N, C-alpha and C positions, 0 to 999 in steps of 0.2 A: 602838573604834567611832568613826567620824567621820560627822558630818552636815554636808552642804554647803548653805550659804545662797547667795544670789545674789552676794554680794561679801564673804563671810566663811566661816569654817570653825568648826564645833564639834568639839572633839577632846579627848583625854585631857590633863589638866594635866601639865606636865613640870617637873622640877627647874630647867631653864634658864629657866622663866618667873618665877623668884623675884624678880629685880630689878624687872621691870616690874610684877609683882603688888604688890610693896611700895610702889612709887611711886604707882600708880593707886589702890590701896586706902586710902592715907593721905590721905583726902579727907573732910572733915567732912560735906559734903553727902551723900555716899554713906552714911557711917556713920549719919546721921540717919534713913535709910530702911530700915535693917536691924536685926535683933535684936541685943541687947547682947553676944551671943557673938562678934560681929564687933568686934575691938578698934579703939580709936582713942586715941592715934595707932597706926598700923599699921607695924610694923617688919620688917626682913629676917628676924628670928627668928620673927615671926608667920607670914610667908610660908613659911618652911621647915617650921614645924609644920603648917600647913594643907596644904601639898603632900604631906607624909608621910602625913597622915590620908587624903587623897583617894586616894593611890596604894594604899591598903589595901582599897579597895572591891572586893568580889568580883564584884558586878554594877555596871556603870557607870551611876551615877546623876548624876554631876557632869561638866560639860563646860567646858573653857576656851573662850572666844570669841577667835578669832584673826582679825585684820583686817590684810591686807597683810603677812602673815608675823609679826605682832607680837601678843603677848598683849593683850587689850582688856577682859576681864571674865570673869564666871562665870555659869553657869546650872545649876540642878540640881533634883533631886527628893529629898525626904526621906520615905521610906516610913513610914507609921504602922502601929501594931500593935494587937493585941487586937481589939475590935469594929470598929476602924477599918482593919483589914487590907484591902488593895485600894484604899486611898486614899493619896495622897502630897501633901505640901506642895510647891508649886513656888516656887522663889526665884531671884533673879537680881540682878546689878548690872553696870553697864557704866562703864568709865572715862570721865571727863568729856570728853576729846577726841573721843569717838566718839558723843556724844549727838546726837540730831536727824537721824540718818541712816536710821532705820527698822530698824536692826539688831536691837533687842530684840524688836520685834513679830514679825519673822521667826524669831528664835531661839526665842521662846516657842512659836510654831507648830510648829517642828521638834521641840522637846522634847515637846510635847503629843502629836504623832503617834507619836514613839518610846515614850512612856509608855503609850499606849493600844494601839498595834499590835504593839509588840515585848515590852514588859514586862507587858502585859495588866492595867494598873491599871483600876479601875472608876470612879474619881473623882479629880480633881485640884482642889486649892483653894489659895488664897493669902489671907493677911490683910494688907491694905494700910493703912498709917497714913493718917489723915484728910487730911493735907496733901500726900500723894503723888499728885497728880492725873495725872501722866504715867504712872505704873504702872497706874492705873485705866484709862486709855485703851488701853494696851498689851493688857491682859487683855480688855477689851471688844472690841477689834479681832480678837482670837483666838477669840471665841465664848464666853468666860467671862461668866457673868451674876452681878450683885451679888445675893447671897442675903439679906444683912442688914447692918445697922450695929450693932456691939456698942459700946454707950456706955461711955466711960471705961475701955476694956479694956486700953489700952497706956500704960505709963509710959516715956517716952523723953526724955532730956536734961532731966530734972527736971520734966517736965510730963505731965499726963494727956491722952490723946488717944483719939478713937474709932477703932475698927478697922472697915474695910469688907471684908467677907468675899465673895470671888469664887470661883465654882466652875464646873466643867464635868465632866459625866459621860461615860463611854464611849458610852452610848446617844445622848446629845445630839451628841457629836462625830461619831458615825456618820451622824446625820441631816444635819449640816452638810456633811460631805464627799461625801455621796451625793445632795445636793440640786442 
């Protein structure tokens, strides 16, 4: 599955992305905005492991972001289970050379549409670290609304932070695109 942006492509991650993935992901600023499962420093071995994991997806939940033929970052969905079935976390990161070009806002919009219209999720949400104002703006521009602030919910880099929870439901999305 490929999703086309105005000046980028969302596509399947490839083994040939490994070198660029390792270089772009080995960035402390990116790591500070992601869960601890994302390693730092980020090595070629980490890239190989991640690519092999993503290539096992039966349903495509993860997309490489390609700009001008080059790997630039990742965006994806993590389906939840049990009483949260029908809900997915949305997560993303973009290599620093690509910041400030509107790529992530458009990528989140494309993956949101895919999640609701193709995969039939009922709700998407994201937990944003208190200091990640850029990600909060991206989600707001895409129609996500801040539902709450969870006080002292995140421990990152040895400090305690608030989590800002953003969400969008399939019903709300339908109202946005039909308005």
